[in-house]
C-alpha positions, 0 to 999 in steps of 0.5 A: 500499499502507498502511503504519505508517511506512517500509518501508526498512531505515534503522537496521537495517543497522548493526553485525551482530548477534552470536548464537550462532554465536559459541559452537559445539560441535565442534572442527577435530580432528572434521572437515573444513572445507568452502567455506572453513572451515567445515560444518554438521554437522546430524547430531551436534551441529547446529553448525559445524566451526570451529577452536574451541580452536585455539592463536591463533584470533582473534589471527593477524597473517595478512591472507590465508590462505596457499594458493591450493588448499584442500588446501594450507592448514594449522591456522593457514589455517582458524583465520584463516577461521574468525575471520572467517567466524563474524563474517560468519554472525552478520549473516545476519539484517540481510543477508536484512533488506537482501535483502527491500527487492530484492524491489520489484525482482522482478515486477511487475504486481500492485496491490503490489510483492513486498515489500509482498506479503511484508509483508502476509503476515507481518502478517496472520500477526502479526495472527493470533497466530502465532509467531515461526516463521510470522511470519518464515517469512511474511515471507521466504517469497518471497525467492527470487523475484528468484534462483530464479524457478522454484522461489523456495519451495524456496530460501527453505525452504533459507535458513529450514530450519536455524532454524525448525520441520520444520513450517514449512520444509515449508509454505514449501518446498511453497507454490508448488505449493499456490498453483496451485489458485487460478490454474493452470486459467487458465494451463494448469497443474495446479490440483491439483498439491498432491494429491501431497502428500496424507497429509503431517503438514503437508498442512493447515498449507500449505493454511491458509498459502496461504489465510489469508496468501499468495493474499490479500495482494495487497490495497494498502488493507491496513494493513502493518507496516513491515520494521522492525517485523519486524527484531527477530523475524528476528535472534532466528530467525536467532540460534538454534543451526542444526538443533538439536533444540530448533528443528526439533521434528521431527513437531511441529505448531503452529497457524498462529493463536492467538486469545488472542495475536490479541486480545493484540495487537490490544489 
């Protein structure tokens, strides 16, 4: 695979980048904590339930919670956990960048690695003038290959959905079925499985995504950008307010390619 520079992470894995999760709407009195201390509240304000405004928030001398069963926890316990977990959430983008390197441990046999495929897809999107949502989705569309080989597309979409347009998340979620048109006839599958989605407003977007960026991104001679090139785009996406209407943009379609932007990037 031809690359510009190294495809390794290198300096990307420094101190986690803080993001919008540090300033969140809502408070603990509004609802319960799920997991250790918070839940996504996508129906009301798209933020996280947190211990915002609690007395002693962030100043607790505790090293661990007091409880062994969640039902026995108190406000001090969950305020303590919120401090730790909000900081952890802020490092999501960098953990995903690290996980991308592990794609090289995924299925082999292609002319390039799975990481190489993902980088090539994202490079093609960037060169086509695609916006940040499309580029990041092209980069991460196969991140589920290692952990969820039978539903890798749904796995990737679940990661992306709170932070990108509905359009892009749907395309990532369904691209596995759309890709079958290229190979299913050779393995006893249904190459027309995508037809089940006809009528969906994003059908043509997924078909274009697969044709222009996915099925053709296995070329070892293609000049591919390194992972570091996309790092700040990934951080930008995962710094957004989860499930914000301004992020999800329900029903909005943005073209995959933009000729003017592509020309600027080529210059």
